[in-house]
N, CA, C, O and CB atoms as a CASP TS submission, in Angstrom:
PFRMAT TS
TARGET T0000
AUTHOR 0000-0000-0000
METHOD Language model
MODEL 1
PARENT N/A
ATOM      1  N   MET     1     138.779  86.199 120.063  1.00  0.00           N
ATOM      2  CA  MET     1     139.459  86.794 118.913  1.00  0.00           C
ATOM      3  C   MET     1     139.980  88.196 119.244  1.00  0.00           C
ATOM      4  O   MET     1     141.112  88.542 118.906  1.00  0.00           O
ATOM      5  CB  MET     1     138.510  86.854 117.705  1.00  0.00           C
ATOM      6  N   LEU     2     139.141  88.996 119.908  1.00  0.00           N
ATOM      7  CA  LEU     2     139.572  90.349 120.277  1.00  0.00           C
ATOM      8  C   LEU     2     140.772  90.311 121.204  1.00  0.00           C
ATOM      9  O   LEU     2     141.701  91.107 121.064  1.00  0.00           O
ATOM     10  CB  LEU     2     138.429  91.113 120.940  1.00  0.00           C
ATOM     11  N   ILE     3     140.751  89.377 122.156  1.00  0.00           N
ATOM     12  CA  ILE     3     141.854  89.270 123.108  1.00  0.00           C
ATOM     13  C   ILE     3     143.145  88.950 122.362  1.00  0.00           C
ATOM     14  O   ILE     3     144.198  89.520 122.649  1.00  0.00           O
ATOM     15  CB  ILE     3     141.558  88.187 124.176  1.00  0.00           C
ATOM     16  N   LYS     4     143.052  88.028 121.400  1.00  0.00           N
ATOM     17  CA  LYS     4     144.236  87.633 120.633  1.00  0.00           C
ATOM     18  C   LYS     4     144.802  88.834 119.873  1.00  0.00           C
ATOM     19  O   LYS     4     146.012  89.057 119.858  1.00  0.00           O
ATOM     20  CB  LYS     4     143.892  86.488 119.650  1.00  0.00           C
ATOM     21  N   ASP     5     143.906  89.606 119.240  1.00  0.00           N
ATOM     22  CA  ASP     5     144.358  90.783 118.486  1.00  0.00           C
ATOM     23  C   ASP     5     145.036  91.783 119.423  1.00  0.00           C
ATOM     24  O   ASP     5     146.068  92.363 119.085  1.00  0.00           O
ATOM     25  CB  ASP     5     143.167  91.454 117.752  1.00  0.00           C
ATOM     26  N   ARG     6     144.446  91.976 120.596  1.00  0.00           N
ATOM     27  CA  ARG     6     145.015  92.936 121.543  1.00  0.00           C
ATOM     28  C   ARG     6     146.399  92.456 121.993  1.00  0.00           C
ATOM     29  O   ARG     6     147.329  93.253 122.115  1.00  0.00           O
ATOM     30  CB  ARG     6     144.074  93.125 122.771  1.00  0.00           C
ATOM     31  N   ALA     7     146.525  91.155 122.236  1.00  0.00           N
ATOM     32  CA  ALA     7     147.812  90.593 122.653  1.00  0.00           C
ATOM     33  C   ALA     7     148.851  90.792 121.552  1.00  0.00           C
ATOM     34  O   ALA     7     149.992  91.166 121.825  1.00  0.00           O
ATOM     35  CB  ALA     7     147.669  89.087 122.996  1.00  0.00           C
ATOM     36  N   LEU     8     148.449  90.541 120.306  1.00  0.00           N
ATOM     37  CA  LEU     8     149.378  90.725 119.189  1.00  0.00           C
ATOM     38  C   LEU     8     149.802  92.184 119.085  1.00  0.00           C
ATOM     39  O   LEU     8     150.972  92.481 118.841  1.00  0.00           O
ATOM     40  CB  LEU     8     148.738  90.262 117.867  1.00  0.00           C
ATOM     41  N   GLY     9     148.858  93.084 119.270  1.00  0.00           N
ATOM     42  CA  GLY     9     149.183  94.504 119.226  1.00  0.00           C
ATOM     43  C   GLY     9     150.191  94.857 120.302  1.00  0.00           C
ATOM     44  O   GLY     9     151.139  95.603 120.056  1.00  0.00           O
ATOM     45  N   GLY    10     149.980  94.312 121.512  1.00  0.00           N
ATOM     46  CA  GLY    10     150.909  94.567 122.606  1.00  0.00           C
ATOM     47  C   GLY    10     152.289  94.025 122.298  1.00  0.00           C
ATOM     48  O   GLY    10     153.297  94.679 122.565  1.00  0.00           O
ATOM     49  N   ILE    11     152.333  92.817 121.730  1.00  0.00           N
ATOM     50  CA  ILE    11     153.620  92.196 121.382  1.00  0.00           C
ATOM     51  C   ILE    11     154.340  93.041 120.330  1.00  0.00           C
ATOM     52  O   ILE    11     155.546  93.270 120.430  1.00  0.00           O
ATOM     53  CB  ILE    11     153.409  90.744 120.859  1.00  0.00           C
ATOM     54  N   LEU    12     153.591  93.503 119.317  1.00  0.00           N
ATOM     55  CA  LEU    12     154.203  94.327 118.275  1.00  0.00           C
ATOM     56  C   LEU    12     154.752  95.616 118.871  1.00  0.00           C
ATOM     57  O   LEU    12     155.836  96.066 118.498  1.00  0.00           O
ATOM     58  CB  LEU    12     153.186  94.645 117.165  1.00  0.00           C
ATOM     59  N   ARG    13     153.999  96.211 119.801  1.00  0.00           N
ATOM     60  CA  ARG    13     154.447  97.449 120.434  1.00  0.00           C
ATOM     61  C   ARG    13     155.741  97.179 121.210  1.00  0.00           C
ATOM     62  O   ARG    13     156.681  97.973 121.166  1.00  0.00           O
ATOM     63  CB  ARG    13     153.343  98.024 121.379  1.00  0.00           C
ATOM     64  N   ILE    14     155.772  96.044 121.921  1.00  0.00           N
ATOM     65  CA  ILE    14     156.967  95.679 122.683  1.00  0.00           C
ATOM     66  C   ILE    14     158.153  95.490 121.743  1.00  0.00           C
ATOM     67  O   ILE    14     159.256  95.963 122.018  1.00  0.00           O
ATOM     68  CB  ILE    14     156.720  94.393 123.503  1.00  0.00           C
ATOM     69  N   LEU    15     157.916  94.790 120.624  1.00  0.00           N
ATOM     70  CA  LEU    15     159.003  94.554 119.672  1.00  0.00           C
ATOM     71  C   LEU    15     159.525  95.869 119.107  1.00  0.00           C
ATOM     72  O   LEU    15     160.730  96.039 118.925  1.00  0.00           O
ATOM     73  CB  LEU    15     158.531  93.640 118.530  1.00  0.00           C
ATOM     74  N   ARG    16     158.609  96.802 118.830  1.00  0.00           N
ATOM     75  CA  ARG    16     159.027  98.091 118.294  1.00  0.00           C
ATOM     76  C   ARG    16     159.884  98.815 119.319  1.00  0.00           C
ATOM     77  O   ARG    16     160.897  99.424 118.974  1.00  0.00           O
ATOM     78  CB  ARG    16     157.805  98.949 117.902  1.00  0.00           C
ATOM     79  N   ALA    17     159.470  98.746 120.593  1.00  0.00           N
ATOM     80  CA  ALA    17     160.250  99.381 121.662  1.00  0.00           C
ATOM     81  C   ALA    17     161.603  98.696 121.805  1.00  0.00           C
ATOM     82  O   ALA    17     162.615  99.345 122.070  1.00  0.00           O
ATOM     83  CB  ALA    17     159.482  99.334 123.004  1.00  0.00           C
ATOM     84  N   MET    18     161.610  97.366 121.624  1.00  0.00           N
ATOM     85  CA  MET    18     162.855  96.602 121.733  1.00  0.00           C
ATOM     86  C   MET    18     163.891  97.117 120.754  1.00  0.00           C
ATOM     87  O   MET    18     165.044  97.336 121.124  1.00  0.00           O
ATOM     88  CB  MET    18     162.599  95.113 121.489  1.00  0.00           C
ATOM     89  N   SER    19     163.486  97.312 119.500  1.00  0.00           N
ATOM     90  CA  SER    19     164.435  97.745 118.482  1.00  0.00           C
ATOM     91  C   SER    19     164.995  99.126 118.829  1.00  0.00           C
ATOM     92  O   SER    19     166.098  99.471 118.407  1.00  0.00           O
ATOM     93  CB  SER    19     163.764  97.769 117.094  1.00  0.00           C
ATOM     94  N   LEU    20     164.235  99.919 119.599  1.00  0.00           N
ATOM     95  CA  LEU    20     164.696 101.258 119.959  1.00  0.00           C
ATOM     96  C   LEU    20     165.693 101.213 121.116  1.00  0.00           C
ATOM     97  O   LEU    20     166.693 101.930 121.106  1.00  0.00           O
ATOM     98  CB  LEU    20     163.508 102.146 120.328  1.00  0.00           C
ATOM     99  N   ASN    21     165.417 100.369 122.112  1.00  0.00           N
ATOM    100  CA  ASN    21     166.312 100.351 123.281  1.00  0.00           C
ATOM    101  C   ASN    21     166.549  98.928 123.773  1.00  0.00           C
ATOM    102  O   ASN    21     165.809  98.411 124.610  1.00  0.00           O
ATOM    103  CB  ASN    21     165.728 101.207 124.419  1.00  0.00           C
ATOM    104  N   LEU    22     167.582  98.315 123.241  1.00  0.00           N
ATOM    105  CA  LEU    22     167.888  96.925 123.592  1.00  0.00           C
ATOM    106  C   LEU    22     168.319  96.721 125.045  1.00  0.00           C
ATOM    107  O   LEU    22     167.905  95.732 125.649  1.00  0.00           O
ATOM    108  CB  LEU    22     168.963  96.418 122.693  1.00  0.00           C
ATOM    109  N   PRO    23     169.123  97.599 125.633  1.00  0.00           N
ATOM    110  CA  PRO    23     169.519  97.378 127.032  1.00  0.00           C
ATOM    111  C   PRO    23     168.319  97.303 127.964  1.00  0.00           C
ATOM    112  O   PRO    23     168.283  96.469 128.869  1.00  0.00           O
ATOM    113  CB  PRO    23     170.451  98.487 127.495  1.00  0.00           C
ATOM    114  N   ILE    24     167.331  98.175 127.744  1.00  0.00           N
ATOM    115  CA  ILE    24     166.128  98.170 128.578  1.00  0.00           C
ATOM    116  C   ILE    24     165.403  96.843 128.413  1.00  0.00           C
ATOM    117  O   ILE    24     164.882  96.292 129.383  1.00  0.00           O
ATOM    118  CB  ILE    24     165.192  99.352 128.213  1.00  0.00           C
ATOM    119  N   VAL    25     165.369  96.328 127.185  1.00  0.00           N
ATOM    120  CA  VAL    25     164.705  95.052 126.929  1.00  0.00           C
ATOM    121  C   VAL    25     165.413  93.934 127.670  1.00  0.00           C
ATOM    122  O   VAL    25     164.767  93.078 128.273  1.00  0.00           O
ATOM    123  CB  VAL    25     164.662  94.750 125.425  1.00  0.00           C
ATOM    124  N   GLN    26     166.735  93.937 127.628  1.00  0.00           N
ATOM    125  CA  GLN    26     167.512  92.909 128.322  1.00  0.00           C
ATOM    126  C   GLN    26     167.173  92.939 129.807  1.00  0.00           C
ATOM    127  O   GLN    26     166.971  91.898 130.432  1.00  0.00           O
ATOM    128  CB  GLN    26     169.040  93.118 128.103  1.00  0.00           C
ATOM    129  N   TYR    27     167.114  94.159 130.367  1.00  0.00           N
ATOM    130  CA  TYR    27     166.786  94.352 131.776  1.00  0.00           C
ATOM    131  C   TYR    27     165.380  93.833 132.072  1.00  0.00           C
ATOM    132  O   TYR    27     165.153  93.159 133.077  1.00  0.00           O
ATOM    133  CB  TYR    27     166.901  95.842 132.157  1.00  0.00           C
ATOM    134  N   THR    28     164.441  94.156 131.183  1.00  0.00           N
ATOM    135  CA  THR    28     163.056  93.719 131.370  1.00  0.00           C
ATOM    136  C   THR    28     162.961  92.199 131.316  1.00  0.00           C
ATOM    137  O   THR    28     162.269  91.589 132.131  1.00  0.00           O
ATOM    138  CB  THR    28     162.141  94.346 130.303  1.00  0.00           C
ATOM    139  N   LEU    29     163.655  91.583 130.355  1.00  0.00           N
ATOM    140  CA  LEU    29     163.625  90.122 130.238  1.00  0.00           C
ATOM    141  C   LEU    29     164.179  89.485 131.502  1.00  0.00           C
ATOM    142  O   LEU    29     163.641  88.487 131.980  1.00  0.00           O
ATOM    143  CB  LEU    29     164.427  89.652 129.004  1.00  0.00           C
ATOM    144  N   ASN    30     165.252  90.054 132.047  1.00  0.00           N
ATOM    145  CA  ASN    30     165.817  89.517 133.286  1.00  0.00           C
ATOM    146  C   ASN    30     164.811  89.655 134.421  1.00  0.00           C
ATOM    147  O   ASN    30     164.669  88.748 135.240  1.00  0.00           O
ATOM    148  CB  ASN    30     167.136  90.237 133.645  1.00  0.00           C
ATOM    149  N   ASN    31     164.108  90.795 134.471  1.00  0.00           N
ATOM    150  CA  ASN    31     163.096  90.999 135.507  1.00  0.00           C
ATOM    151  C   ASN    31     161.985  89.972 135.372  1.00  0.00           C
ATOM    152  O   ASN    31     161.566  89.375 136.365  1.00  0.00           O
ATOM    153  CB  ASN    31     162.517  92.421 135.431  1.00  0.00           C
ATOM    154  N   ILE    32     161.501  89.760 134.145  1.00  0.00           N
ATOM    155  CA  ILE    32     160.419  88.796 133.915  1.00  0.00           C
ATOM    156  C   ILE    32     160.872  87.412 134.355  1.00  0.00           C
ATOM    157  O   ILE    32     160.115  86.675 134.987  1.00  0.00           O
ATOM    158  CB  ILE    32     159.993  88.779 132.420  1.00  0.00           C
ATOM    159  N   ARG    33     162.109  87.061 134.018  1.00  0.00           N
ATOM    160  CA  ARG    33     162.637  85.747 134.374  1.00  0.00           C
ATOM    161  C   ARG    33     162.661  85.587 135.898  1.00  0.00           C
ATOM    162  O   ARG    33     162.263  84.547 136.424  1.00  0.00           O
ATOM    163  CB  ARG    33     164.058  85.551 133.783  1.00  0.00           C
ATOM    164  N   SER    34     163.130  86.622 136.600  1.00  0.00           N
ATOM    165  CA  SER    34     163.202  86.526 138.060  1.00  0.00           C
ATOM    166  C   SER    34     161.798  86.471 138.663  1.00  0.00           C
ATOM    167  O   SER    34     161.563  85.738 139.623  1.00  0.00           O
ATOM    168  CB  SER    34     163.990  87.721 138.643  1.00  0.00           C
ATOM    169  N   ILE    35     160.861  87.250 138.101  1.00  0.00           N
ATOM    170  CA  ILE    35     159.477  87.228 138.591  1.00  0.00           C
ATOM    171  C   ILE    35     158.893  85.837 138.402  1.00  0.00           C
ATOM    172  O   ILE    35     158.226  85.313 139.294  1.00  0.00           O
ATOM    173  CB  ILE    35     158.607  88.287 137.856  1.00  0.00           C
ATOM    174  N   LEU    36     159.144  85.233 137.232  1.00  0.00           N
ATOM    175  CA  LEU    36     158.616  83.898 136.958  1.00  0.00           C
ATOM    176  C   LEU    36     159.196  82.887 137.933  1.00  0.00           C
ATOM    177  O   LEU    36     158.470  82.036 138.447  1.00  0.00           O
ATOM    178  CB  LEU    36     158.922  83.479 135.511  1.00  0.00           C
ATOM    179  N   SER    37     160.492  82.968 138.193  1.00  0.00           N
ATOM    180  CA  SER    37     161.109  82.008 139.114  1.00  0.00           C
ATOM    181  C   SER    37     160.572  82.214 140.525  1.00  0.00           C
ATOM    182  O   SER    37     160.374  81.246 141.259  1.00  0.00           O
ATOM    183  CB  SER    37     162.651  82.147 139.100  1.00  0.00           C
ATOM    184  N   ILE    38     160.332  83.480 140.914  1.00  0.00           N
ATOM    185  CA  ILE    38     159.784  83.762 142.247  1.00  0.00           C
ATOM    186  C   ILE    38     158.376  83.179 142.356  1.00  0.00           C
ATOM    187  O   ILE    38     158.044  82.526 143.345  1.00  0.00           O
ATOM    188  CB  ILE    38     159.763  85.295 142.527  1.00  0.00           C
ATOM    189  N   SER    39     157.555  83.417 141.338  1.00  0.00           N
ATOM    190  CA  SER    39     156.178  82.912 141.387  1.00  0.00           C
ATOM    191  C   SER    39     156.170  81.393 141.368  1.00  0.00           C
ATOM    192  O   SER    39     155.313  80.772 141.998  1.00  0.00           O
ATOM    193  CB  SER    39     155.351  83.463 140.209  1.00  0.00           C
ATOM    194  N   ARG    40     157.114  80.784 140.653  1.00  0.00           N
ATOM    195  CA  ARG    40     157.184  79.330 140.596  1.00  0.00           C
ATOM    196  C   ARG    40     157.544  78.780 141.974  1.00  0.00           C
ATOM    197  O   ARG    40     156.947  77.804 142.429  1.00  0.00           O
ATOM    198  CB  ARG    40     158.214  78.870 139.535  1.00  0.00           C
ATOM    199  N   SER    41     158.521  79.404 142.642  1.00  0.00           N
ATOM    200  CA  SER    41     158.917  78.935 143.972  1.00  0.00           C
ATOM    201  C   SER    41     157.778  79.182 144.960  1.00  0.00           C
ATOM    202  O   SER    41     157.549  78.368 145.855  1.00  0.00           O
ATOM    203  CB  SER    41     160.219  79.644 144.448  1.00  0.00           C
ATOM    204  N   ALA    42     157.065  80.297 144.808  1.00  0.00           N
ATOM    205  CA  ALA    42     155.921  80.575 145.687  1.00  0.00           C
ATOM    206  C   ALA    42     154.840  79.520 145.481  1.00  0.00           C
ATOM    207  O   ALA    42     154.208  79.077 146.440  1.00  0.00           O
ATOM    208  CB  ALA    42     155.349  81.993 145.419  1.00  0.00           C
ATOM    209  N   GLY    43     154.628  79.121 144.231  1.00  0.00           N
ATOM    210  CA  GLY    43     153.632  78.097 143.928  1.00  0.00           C
ATOM    211  C   GLY    43     154.001  76.773 144.564  1.00  0.00           C
ATOM    212  O   GLY    43     153.136  76.078 145.099  1.00  0.00           O
ATOM    213  N   SER    44     155.280  76.412 144.512  1.00  0.00           N
ATOM    214  CA  SER    44     155.695  75.134 145.099  1.00  0.00           C
ATOM    215  C   SER    44     155.569  75.187 146.618  1.00  0.00           C
ATOM    216  O   SER    44     155.253  74.178 147.248  1.00  0.00           O
ATOM    217  CB  SER    44     157.148  74.790 144.693  1.00  0.00           C
ATOM    218  N   ILE    45     155.816  76.358 147.212  1.00  0.00           N
ATOM    219  CA  ILE    45     155.687  76.500 148.666  1.00  0.00           C
ATOM    220  C   ILE    45     154.218  76.328 149.068  1.00  0.00           C
ATOM    221  O   ILE    45     153.913  75.630 150.035  1.00  0.00           O
ATOM    222  CB  ILE    45     156.229  77.889 149.139  1.00  0.00           C
ATOM    223  N   SER    46     153.317  76.964 148.324  1.00  0.00           N
ATOM    224  CA  SER    46     151.890  76.863 148.663  1.00  0.00           C
ATOM    225  C   SER    46     151.399  75.433 148.479  1.00  0.00           C
ATOM    226  O   SER    46     150.536  74.973 149.227  1.00  0.00           O
ATOM    227  CB  SER    46     151.051  77.829 147.794  1.00  0.00           C
ATOM    228  N   GLN    47     151.943  74.724 147.488  1.00  0.00           N
ATOM    229  CA  GLN    47     151.553  73.324 147.280  1.00  0.00           C
ATOM    230  C   GLN    47     152.025  72.480 148.457  1.00  0.00           C
ATOM    231  O   GLN    47     151.312  71.572 148.887  1.00  0.00           O
ATOM    232  CB  GLN    47     152.139  72.776 145.949  1.00  0.00           C
ATOM    233  N   LYS    48     153.209  72.760 148.984  1.00  0.00           N
ATOM    234  CA  LYS    48     153.717  72.014 150.133  1.00  0.00           C
ATOM    235  C   LYS    48     152.825  72.250 151.350  1.00  0.00           C
ATOM    236  O   LYS    48     152.563  71.323 152.117  1.00  0.00           O
ATOM    237  CB  LYS    48     155.175  72.420 150.445  1.00  0.00           C
ATOM    238  N   LYS    49     152.359  73.485 151.529  1.00  0.00           N
ATOM    239  CA  LYS    49     151.487  73.805 152.663  1.00  0.00           C
ATOM    240  C   LYS    49     150.185  73.011 152.565  1.00  0.00           C
ATOM    241  O   LYS    49     149.681  72.508 153.570  1.00  0.00           O
ATOM    242  CB  LYS    49     151.191  75.326 152.714  1.00  0.00           C
ATOM    243  N   ILE    50     149.641  72.902 151.347  1.00  0.00           N
ATOM    244  CA  ILE    50     148.380  72.168 151.152  1.00  0.00           C
ATOM    245  C   ILE    50     148.592  70.690 151.458  1.00  0.00           C
ATOM    246  O   ILE    50     147.756  70.065 152.110  1.00  0.00           O
ATOM    247  CB  ILE    50     147.848  72.350 149.698  1.00  0.00           C
ATOM    248  N   ALA    51     149.705  70.129 150.992  1.00  0.00           N
ATOM    249  CA  ALA    51     149.991  68.703 151.178  1.00  0.00           C
ATOM    250  C   ALA    51     150.526  68.429 152.583  1.00  0.00           C
ATOM    251  O   ALA    51     150.821  67.282 152.918  1.00  0.00           O
ATOM    252  CB  ALA    51     151.002  68.217 150.126  1.00  0.00           C
TER
END
């Protein structure tokens, strides 16, 4: 329960920051997307090594 509340607080803080500076948010979202795609490709590479 505490973890969930902390996560919600973080999300609310992020949303508040978003409304203040949208370009930075767009940049951050693009970064997160690229990080996710990198980690996904890294995961598939490690799975290939195991197999």
